[in-house]
C-alpha positions in Angstrom: 0.0 0.0 0.0 1.2 3.5 -0.8 0.9 6.5 1.4 1.1 10.2 0.5 2.6 13.3 2.0 1.5 16.7 0.7 4.0 19.5 1.1 5.4 22.7 -0.5 7.9 22.0 -3.3 10.5 24.1 -1.5 10.3 21.8 1.5 10.8 18.7 -0.7 13.8 20.4 -2.4 15.4 21.0 0.9 14.6 17.4 2.1 16.1 15.9 -1.1 19.3 18.0 -0.6 19.5 16.9 3.0 18.6 13.3 2.2 15.7 13.2 4.6 12.5 15.0 5.4 12.0 15.8 9.1 8.5 17.2 8.7 6.6 20.4 8.1 5.7 22.9 10.9 2.4 21.0 11.7 4.3 17.7 11.8 6.7 19.1 14.3 3.8 20.5 16.4 2.0 17.1 16.4 5.1 14.9 16.9 4.9 12.9 13.7 4.8 13.3 9.9 1.3 13.3 8.6 0.5 11.0 5.6 -2.7 10.1 3.9 -3.9 7.1 1.9 -4.9 7.6 -1.8 -8.5 7.8 -0.7 -7.8 10.4 1.9 -5.4 12.7 0.0 -7.8 14.9 -1.8 -9.8 15.8 1.3 -6.5 16.4 3.2 -5.5 18.8 0.4 -8.8 20.6 0.5 -8.9 21.0 4.2 -5.2 21.9 4.9 -3.7 23.2 1.7 -6.4 25.3 0.0 -5.0 28.3 -1.8 -1.4 27.1 -1.5 0.4 26.9 -4.8 3.5 24.9 -5.8 2.7 21.8 -3.8 3.9 18.3 -4.5 2.7 14.9 -3.2 5.3 12.3 -2.2 4.4 8.7 -2.8 5.9 6.2 -0.4 5.4 2.4 0.1 4.0 2.0 3.6 5.9 -1.2 4.2 9.2 0.6 3.5 8.6 2.8 6.7 8.6 -0.2 9.1 7.5 0.2 12.7 7.8 4.0 12.6 4.6 4.1 10.6 1.5 3.9 12.8 -2.1 3.9 11.8 -4.1 6.1 14.2 -7.6 7.5 14.3 -8.0 11.0 13.1 -10.6 12.9 11.0 -14.0 11.2 11.5 -12.4 8.2 13.2 -10.6 7.1 10.0 -7.2 5.6 10.4 -4.4 7.8 9.1 -0.7 6.9 8.6 1.6 8.8 10.9 5.4 8.5 10.6 7.2 8.8 13.9 10.7 9.7 12.7 12.2 11.3 9.6 11.4 10.2 6.1 14.5 9.0 4.2 14.3 10.8 0.8 15.4 7.6 -0.9 12.1 6.0 0.2 10.1 8.3 -2.0 8.9 6.2 -5.0 7.3 9.1 -6.9 6.6 12.8 -6.7 3.3 14.1 -8.1 2.3 17.7 -9.0 -0.6 19.2 -7.1 -1.8 22.2 -9.2 -4.7 24.4 -7.9 -8.1 24.0 -9.4 -10.4 26.9 -10.3 -11.6 27.0 -6.7 -8.1 27.2 -5.3 -8.0 23.6 -4.0 -5.0 21.4 -4.8 -5.8 18.7 -7.3 -4.4 15.4 -6.0 -4.0 12.7 -8.6 -2.5 9.6 -7.2 -3.2 5.9 -8.0 -6.2 4.5 -6.1 
């Protein structure tokens, strides 16, 4: 199963240069890196990234994250993947564009 991380392109560029992503501001605040499943990603984008341009979506194989990935209840009781630790940039399988639609919401196109 693949999981997805939405973030500004500039944060991904810095993470690639460093070889790891330690999290966005909200991740640091919450103590883990927020991920979504393919089915959850569009709603996550709408709720938390509306109006933000130049976003990318990282695609990661959940099994590659080992025991640091935990499935925990969040929005509406759904289980969301949370990574307790940094994301090794080499674990990212693909990077997808997330352009804004006419309403200003990022369009997330990931395999379902």
